[in-house]
C-alpha positions as CSV (number, residue, x, y, z in Angstrom):
1,M,-149.8,75.4,-148.6
2,K,-148.1,71.8,-147.9
3,E,-149.2,70.0,-144.8
4,F,-147.0,67.8,-142.8
5,V,-148.5,64.9,-141.0
6,V,-146.9,63.2,-137.7
7,Y,-148.7,59.9,-137.6
8,M,-148.8,56.6,-135.3
9,L,-149.4,53.2,-136.4
10,R,-150.2,50.1,-134.1
11,C,-148.3,47.1,-135.7
12,S,-149.4,43.5,-135.5
13,N,-146.9,43.0,-132.6
14,G,-148.8,45.7,-130.6
15,R,-146.0,48.0,-130.7
16,Y,-146.3,51.8,-132.0
17,Y,-144.4,53.3,-135.0
18,V,-144.4,57.0,-135.1
19,G,-143.6,58.6,-138.4
20,I,-143.9,61.9,-140.5
21,T,-145.1,62.6,-144.1
22,G,-146.3,65.3,-146.5
23,D,-148.9,62.6,-147.9
24,L,-150.6,60.4,-145.4
25,P,-152.6,58.3,-147.4
26,L,-149.7,57.5,-149.7
27,R,-147.5,56.8,-146.4
28,L,-150.3,54.5,-145.2
29,L,-150.3,52.6,-148.6
30,Q,-146.6,52.1,-148.4
31,H,-146.7,50.9,-145.0
32,S,-149.5,48.5,-145.7
33,E,-148.4,46.9,-148.8
34,G,-144.6,46.7,-147.6
35,W,-143.0,48.8,-150.2
36,D,-139.7,49.2,-148.5
37,R,-138.4,45.8,-147.0
38,E,-135.9,48.0,-144.7
39,C,-138.9,49.8,-142.9
40,Y,-139.8,48.9,-139.3
41,T,-143.1,48.1,-140.3
42,F,-142.3,45.8,-142.8
43,R,-142.4,42.5,-141.0
44,K,-145.0,43.7,-138.4
45,R,-147.9,44.4,-140.8
46,P,-150.9,44.7,-140.8
47,V,-150.5,48.0,-139.3
48,T,-153.3,50.3,-138.1
49,L,-153.3,54.4,-138.0
50,V,-154.2,55.3,-134.5
51,Y,-153.6,58.9,-134.3
52,S,-152.5,61.7,-136.7
53,A,-151.7,65.6,-136.3
54,A,-151.3,68.0,-139.1
55,F,-148.8,71.0,-139.0
56,R,-148.4,73.8,-141.8
57,E,-144.7,74.2,-140.4
58,V,-142.0,71.2,-140.9
59,F,-140.2,72.1,-137.9
60,D,-143.5,71.7,-135.8
61,A,-143.9,68.5,-137.0
62,I,-140.7,67.4,-136.6
63,S,-140.5,68.5,-133.1
64,W,-143.8,66.6,-132.2
65,E,-142.5,63.4,-133.8
66,K,-139.4,63.3,-131.7
67,R,-141.4,64.2,-128.6
68,L,-143.8,61.3,-129.4
69,K,-141.0,58.9,-130.1
70,R,-139.7,59.6,-126.4
71,W,-142.9,58.8,-124.9
72,N,-143.6,55.6,-123.1
73,R,-146.5,53.1,-124.2
74,K,-148.9,54.4,-121.4
75,K,-148.5,57.9,-122.7
76,K,-148.9,57.2,-126.1
77,E,-152.2,55.2,-125.4
78,A,-153.5,58.2,-123.4
79,L,-153.0,60.4,-126.4
80,I,-154.4,57.9,-128.8
81,A,-157.9,57.5,-126.4
82,G,-158.1,61.4,-126.3
83,E,-157.4,61.2,-122.4
84,Y,-155.3,64.3,-122.5
85,E,-155.9,64.9,-118.6
86,K,-153.7,62.0,-118.1
87,L,-150.6,63.2,-120.0
88,P,-149.2,65.5,-117.2
89,I,-149.5,62.7,-114.9
90,L,-147.9,60.2,-117.0
91,S,-145.3,62.9,-117.7
92,Q,-143.9,62.7,-114.0
93,R,-140.8,61.0,-113.2
94,K,-141.2,57.6,-111.3
95,T,-137.9,58.0,-109.8
96,P,-136.4,61.5,-108.2
97,F,-133.9,62.7,-110.6
98,Q,-130.1,62.2,-109.4
99,K,-127.0,63.9,-110.8
100,K,-124.6,61.5,-112.4
101,K,-121.1,61.5,-110.2
102,R,-118.3,62.1,-112.4
103,C,-115.6,60.2,-110.4
104,H,-115.6,56.6,-109.0
105,P,-113.8,55.7,-105.9
106,E,-113.1,52.1,-107.7
107,E,-111.3,54.1,-110.8
108,P,-107.9,55.4,-110.5
109,R,-107.6,59.2,-110.5
110,P,-105.9,60.1,-113.9
111,S,-103.5,62.6,-113.4
112,S,-104.7,64.6,-116.5
113,F,-107.8,65.9,-114.0
114,E,-105.2,68.6,-112.8
115,T,-104.4,69.8,-116.2
116,L,-108.4,70.0,-117.1
117,G,-109.0,72.2,-114.2
118,T,-111.0,69.0,-112.7
119,S,-110.4,68.0,-108.9
120,C,-112.0,65.5,-107.0
121,L,-112.3,65.1,-103.3
122,A,-112.5,61.8,-101.3
123,P,-115.6,60.9,-99.4
124,Q,-116.2,63.0,-96.4
125,D,-117.6,62.1,-93.0
126,D,-120.7,63.8,-92.2
127,T,-121.8,64.6,-88.7
128,A,-123.5,61.0,-88.3
129,G,-120.1,59.1,-89.6
130,R,-121.5,58.2,-92.9
131,L,-119.8,59.0,-96.3
132,E,-121.0,61.7,-98.2
133,G,-119.5,60.3,-101.8
134,W,-117.4,61.8,-104.0
135,H,-117.2,65.5,-104.8
136,C,-116.2,66.7,-108.3
137,S,-115.9,70.0,-109.7
């Protein structure tokens, strides 16, 4: 049965590279020797393998690779160090989620909004006399 490996390299500039392969020893050789001049790691050699995980299903491997690529540096370093208990803490948002406003007071309101079924209401005064912001639907 074929095995798919998600791997992480530490490059000479200290950055991390995450990839997927079906043959880890060969792929490490390719990175180390610079077989592909277009590869991210070509000018960042030498590289060091710092993490790998094997999967039976390619879809699982691709999913894990994509997830790791979105992680910040601290979270990747916790994974590398095996500090799994830190991962949930490092996954928390630094700032609260704020829904993006679809309308902006500085932009003129296009007449096509009516035809699209979208309407915007101007800022409303609340009881304290502050503007609540634009409301779009």
